[in-house]
C-alpha positions, 0 to 999 in steps of 0.5 A: 500500500505504501508503494501504491501511495508513492506511485499515486503521488508520482502521477499527480506530481507529473500531471501538475508539472505537465499542466504547469509546463503547458500554462505558458503555451496557453497564455501565449496562444491566448495573447496571440488570439487577442492581438489578432482580434485587436488588429482586426478591430483596428482595421475595420474602422480604417476600412470604413473610413477609407470607404466613406472617403471614397464615397465622398470623393465620388460625390464631389467629383460627380457634383463638380463635373455636372455643375461645370457641364451644365453651366457651359451647356446652358449659357446661350441655350434655348432655355436660357433665352426663354427665361431671359425674354420671359423675365422682360415681360413678366415678373422675374420671380414667377419666371425663375420658379417656372424655368428652374422648376422645369430644369430641376424636374428634368434633371431628376428624370435624367438621373433616374434614367441614368440610375436605371441603365446599370440595372440593364447593362453592366457598369463598365458598358455604361461608363465607356458609353458615357466616355464615347458620348463626351468625345462625340459632343466635344468633337462636334462642338469644337468643329463648330467653333473652329468653323465659326472662327474661320468664317467670322460668325458666332460673335453674337448670340445663336440663332436660337434667340430669334427662334425663341422670340418668334415662339413667344410672340406666337404663344402670347401672354398666358391666358385662361378663359380668354382673359390674360393672366399676369398672376405668378401661377400663370406665368410660372406655368408658362415658363415651366411648360416652354422650358421643359419642352425645350430641354427634352432631348437637349445635349445637357439632358443626354449628358446628365443621363450619361453622368448619372449612369457612370458616376454618383447619382446624388452628386449628379443631381445636386450639381445639375440642379445647382447649375440650372438654377445658377444659369436661370438666375443669370438669365432672369436678372440679366435679361436680353442684354446678357443674352445678346452679349454672349458670344456663341462661338466662345461658348461652343468652343469652351463647351467642346473643350470641357466635354473632351476633358470629361472624356479624357478623365473618364478614360483615365480613371476607368469604370468605378 
């Protein structure tokens, strides 16, 4: 029995020694797991921050691109002349509300069309389609500007000013029930209708659709709405004087260069 007790003490001592030897290894394993988890927790906020910064940069890029495109495209455009000439005949506030409202509504519709395109086509296809569209518009506008400079034409406003003047003469004052209306609602509705019809299918609308399909749609919406409001404000405040002071060939040339810059940037950055 004394020998059995001695053997039991030996086995218990051996087990305790094994457990004591394995304790540092377990501690090291626990420390390693804790360090890995800590590094992962550190990486997650950094990844979220990088993602947020990328989204913010994409929003800002879409906003600035759309804003500059709209300003260059709409200065001296038919919708610009409509707002300028209507403001000479009616209240500026009513004309601004109607014209700007129509353009913001058109921007929203264009952005919605652009957002729907990636659902039908891969993102890469819509991106390169937008690049090709910018190349086409840029090249076309530059060729028109060069032709105007060579022939000495385009020093004043485009022929669209005369077309808008004639269409407004034919339309006359807003009427309801055979009586002229000068209220804010009637004038705003006339400005909205004329501007919406003139903008449909315009170069700026097609470009807005392409930008919304290739870039951040919220940035495109904000930039387009602000650009249209700025151009409409200039038209309403400046009136016909500002409209007749715009050089068509300068506006066309600047627009062509800007569209080509958009195309180069899109080709360089590639699809997002």
